[in-house]
Residue, then its C-alpha position, 0 to 999 in steps of 0.5 A: m549408535s556408537k558415542k562418536i557419532k552421537f557427538s558428531v550429530i550433536l555438534f552438527l546441530f549445535t553449529i546449526l543452531l549457532c549460525l541461525l542464532v548469529g544470523e537472527i542477531f546480525v539481521r536484527m542490529f544491521k537489516a531492516p525488513l523490507y516491509p516492517k510488520d505492524h499489528e494492526l495494519g499488517w505492515i507500515f513505512p515511515h511517513k512524511d511530516l512536511k511544512g508549508s507556506g499556506k494554511l491547510k492541514i492536509l493528509v495524503i494517503g497512498d501505496s507505492f505511488t505516493q511512497a514515490r521510490g526512486i523520486s528525488e527529494g522534493k519532487a514527489y507529487y505531494n511536494y507541490l502542494l506546500p504553498l497551500a498547506s501549513d502542515l502536510k502529513v504523507y502516508g505512502i505505503g507500498a503494496y496497501g489496499t483500500y482497507q488498509e488505508y482505511l484502518l491507517l485513516k482513523k489512526v491518523l485523524l485521531g491526532f491530525p484533524a485534516d482540512v483536506v484528505l487526499w486519497q491516492f487509489c490504484p485499479n490493483d486495489f479491487i484486487n487487494n480488497v478480496p482475499e481470494l483475489e489477492r492471493m493470485f496477484h501479491t506475494s504469500l507474505h503480503v497475503t498473510d499480514r494483510p488485513f481484510l474487510m469480510a462480508d460479515g463486516s469483520s476483519k481478518f488477516g490472511y493468515e486466519i483465512f488461508s490456514d496454509l499461511k499460519l506457518i509463515r506467519l509463525l516463522s515470520s517472527s524470526r526476523l532472519f526468516l522474514y528477511l530472507y523470506q521477503t527477499w526471496q519473494v521479491a526477487h521472484l514475484p509470481k506471476i500474476k494470475v489476475k489483473p485488476e480488469e479481470a477483478i472488477k468483474s466479481s460483484t464481490s470486489i466492487e462491493i467490498t470496496e464501496i463498503i470501505l469507501q462509504k466507511i471511509m467517508r463516514s470517519l471523516p471530520e465534518k469539516s474535511r474536504f475529501y478528494m480521490f483520484t486514481t492512477e490509471t484510466s483503462p476503460p472498464l477501471t475508470f468505469v466502475f471507479n466512476h460509477l462507485t465515487q459518483k454514487n457515494n458523492i466523492p469528488v475526483i480529481p481527474v488526475a488519471e486523464k491528465l496524464q493519458a492526454k500527455k502520453e498521447k502527445g508523446q510525453s514519457l510519464l513512467g519510470p524505469d519499471q514502466y508502471h509508476w510515475n517519473e518526476l514529470g509525471h509526479r509534477l503533472v499530478g501535483d500540479e492538477i491537484l494543486r488547481v483543483i483544491n485551491 
């Protein structure tokens, strides 16, 4: 190889590396990751600390329904609880599963002895809690970074379970790669190959979810009141959810049933994505929770 060709190759490689370096610096300075990483929970979003006119310390934990993207400030369901709350902490983190929420609960309770804990459950949690099912439902990056409770009681991240995800985990240490990959994944979500109704046919999904619920109950302060509510009323899912909560003596707020009754009367309660609640839906949810815990 002539010196001229060698120089051209070196110059080409140097240009690529320089572009990558500039891109990395630019992303770190100006682009926040869509899912900020957390070494224990997988990813995390900022929580809300709200002050109310009541006397209760209330903790709310949920997924994208509680995150309430697209809902005007002050119009999410938890805002309607402020008349009862002196302090209201809200953790709504998109794509979270029950096990991640449990790990989060343990951390939050160390510094926030809640009088009331409200737990928003979503039927896709039955999928999120099982690695093999989650792989067919969510993006690779979610599976890679999600911690799972294993059958032997240990905790493992997706990249520790599926060897082909280790490269994604390694490359995602680059913020440039992470940003580009997350953007691409969101824009090209894989076709969902499993639905929550199918997930509950797996005894593993139900068993793991029940174990997590039992862990949640044991981690609560002695005098805390704990309530769960689910987002959907699909018959098979409702049956399993009700079975698990009744078996483990967990009070349930009939939020989904109230929303279903309103839908049957022709009210529109869903946002543009036809999945998450709109502001009217949030108001109805907040009013029902307030009625129960008051």
